[in-house]
Rosetta silent file (secondary structure, phi, psi, omega in degrees, C-alpha in Angstrom):
SEQUENCE: MQLNLLSCDAQRPDKRAISNCIIEISSNIDTSLANELTDILLEGDAIGIEVADKNSGSALRALRKLNIDYEIIE
SCORE:     score description
SCORE:     0.000 S_00000001
   1 L     0.000  133.967  178.567  -11.476   25.316  142.352 S_00000001
   2 E   -92.953  130.425  178.443  -12.199   21.896  140.944 S_00000001
   3 E  -120.192  148.013  164.873  -12.747   19.006  143.398 S_00000001
   4 E  -112.406  120.494  173.883  -13.149   15.284  142.780 S_00000001
   5 E   -89.256  119.001 -171.694  -15.159   13.663  145.529 S_00000001
   6 E   -98.321  -39.095  174.990  -13.855   10.112  145.640 S_00000001
   7 E  -167.621  171.407  177.710  -15.763    8.255  148.333 S_00000001
   8 E  -120.852  115.622 -174.317  -17.612    8.432  151.588 S_00000001
   9 L   -95.199    3.959  176.217  -16.096    6.509  154.464 S_00000001
  10 L   -62.757  141.279  177.425  -18.933    7.114  156.948 S_00000001
  11 L   -66.181  -36.589  176.201  -20.444    3.964  158.400 S_00000001
  12 L  -131.557   82.887 -174.695  -23.914    5.308  157.985 S_00000001
  13 L   -69.518  135.837  177.148  -23.759    8.140  155.466 S_00000001
  14 L   -88.797  100.672 -173.807  -26.471   10.788  155.609 S_00000001
  15 H   -60.450  -38.108  175.912  -27.602   11.234  152.073 S_00000001
  16 H   -66.132  -39.117  177.716  -29.487   14.414  152.781 S_00000001
  17 H   -68.457  -39.782  177.465  -26.596   16.028  154.610 S_00000001
  18 H   -64.712  -40.709  178.387  -24.210   15.082  151.752 S_00000001
  19 H   -62.369  -48.627  178.880  -26.641   16.419  149.162 S_00000001
  20 H   -60.765  -36.804  176.308  -27.122   19.649  151.049 S_00000001
  21 H   -62.278  -41.975 -179.898  -23.394   20.022  151.370 S_00000001
  22 H   -61.193  -43.353  176.383  -22.841   19.587  147.656 S_00000001
  23 H   -59.310  -45.435 -177.494  -25.502   22.320  147.045 S_00000001
  24 H   -67.285  -37.842 -173.068  -23.891   24.738  149.456 S_00000001
  25 H   -90.816  -15.199 -171.973  -20.276   24.355  148.341 S_00000001
  26 E   -91.892  158.964 -177.129  -20.819   24.061  144.566 S_00000001
  27 L   -93.352  -15.488 -169.880  -21.176   27.047  142.311 S_00000001
  28 L  -152.608   38.882 -179.694  -23.743   25.627  139.859 S_00000001
  29 L  -123.588  132.328 -179.548  -25.616   22.547  141.200 S_00000001
  30 L   -94.677 -179.370 -175.138  -29.330   22.401  141.993 S_00000001
  31 H   -63.105  -45.926 -177.162  -31.142   20.013  144.339 S_00000001
  32 H   -66.462  -41.845  176.968  -32.047   17.270  141.826 S_00000001
  33 H   -63.460  -41.776 -176.783  -28.469   17.179  140.466 S_00000001
  34 H   -65.693  -42.142  177.174  -27.011   17.093  143.994 S_00000001
  35 H   -60.412  -37.258  175.317  -29.281   14.126  144.859 S_00000001
  36 H   -67.296  -47.249 -179.877  -28.076   12.254  141.736 S_00000001
  37 H   -65.882  -33.001  172.222  -24.435   12.966  142.493 S_00000001
  38 H   -58.872  -48.461  174.534  -24.898   11.846  146.043 S_00000001
  39 H   -57.259  -42.157  176.824  -26.260    8.563  144.869 S_00000001
  40 H   -61.737  -42.838 -179.843  -23.336    8.125  142.473 S_00000001
  41 H   -62.091  -45.714 -175.693  -20.851    8.967  145.216 S_00000001
  42 H   -69.742  -21.463  174.540  -22.417    6.569  147.649 S_00000001
  43 L   -77.970  -10.262  177.604  -22.308    3.777  145.001 S_00000001
  44 L   102.759    5.983  174.862  -18.539    4.226  144.929 S_00000001
  45 L   -98.014  148.060  178.444  -17.901    6.312  141.866 S_00000001
  46 L   -74.313  148.380  177.175  -16.018    9.582  141.956 S_00000001
  47 E  -131.880  151.545  179.791  -17.801   12.855  141.065 S_00000001
  48 E  -113.384  137.486  178.280  -16.388   16.188  140.066 S_00000001
  49 E  -137.755  155.683  178.217  -17.687   19.555  141.298 S_00000001
  50 E  -103.413  125.678 -178.093  -16.718   23.242  140.943 S_00000001
  51 E  -115.495  134.601  176.144  -16.318   25.137  144.209 S_00000001
  52 L   -66.144  138.853 -176.961  -16.096   28.935  144.379 S_00000001
  53 H   -55.507  -36.260 -177.240  -12.706   30.050  145.687 S_00000001
  54 H   -70.707  -20.131  177.197  -14.216   32.143  148.440 S_00000001
  55 H   -97.939    0.206 -169.429  -15.938   28.981  149.843 S_00000001
  56 H   -58.546  -45.441 -177.537  -12.966   26.643  149.501 S_00000001
  57 H   -61.917  -49.264 -178.411  -11.887   26.537  153.214 S_00000001
  58 H   -67.653  -36.699 -179.999  -15.356   25.973  154.554 S_00000001
  59 H   -63.738  -40.248 -179.739  -16.156   23.510  151.753 S_00000001
  60 H   -72.149  -34.292  175.470  -13.198   21.289  152.613 S_00000001
  61 H   -65.604  -41.772  178.468  -14.069   21.356  156.334 S_00000001
  62 H   -64.052  -41.395  175.097  -17.635   20.298  155.511 S_00000001
  63 H   -60.409  -44.735  179.812  -16.432   17.414  153.339 S_00000001
  64 H   -63.652  -38.021 -178.345  -14.101   16.188  156.082 S_00000001
  65 H   -64.748  -26.671  177.566  -16.911   16.378  158.600 S_00000001
  66 L   -89.475    2.557 -176.955  -19.030   14.119  156.357 S_00000001
  67 L    60.576   40.473  177.835  -16.078   11.673  155.951 S_00000001
  68 E  -102.772  123.486  174.888  -15.872   12.307  152.249 S_00000001
  69 E   -78.085  138.343 -179.664  -12.488   11.809  150.566 S_00000001
  70 E  -138.983  174.003  170.951  -11.608   14.299  147.935 S_00000001
  71 E  -145.093  140.099  177.712   -8.776   15.509  145.765 S_00000001
  72 E   -86.034  122.169 -179.142   -8.123   19.018  144.567 S_00000001
  73 L   -87.121  -45.709  176.064   -7.744   19.342  140.832 S_00000001
  74 L  -152.423    0.000    0.000   -7.038   22.937  140.497 S_00000001
């Protein structure tokens, strides 16, 4: 499943938690790329990630918990 992470609405976003979440839910992202993507997301730009279908439910819950807005592409 393809997701676009649009923005983070948390008042004080936890960069490490967001980065770890991206690593856990994505199918092919390592630590350094997750840190880069987190910085891009927190600057206000959307990012796209690939999520394994077996993790989709827990991935969406984790994103909601971190106040990350997303859209499902496929």
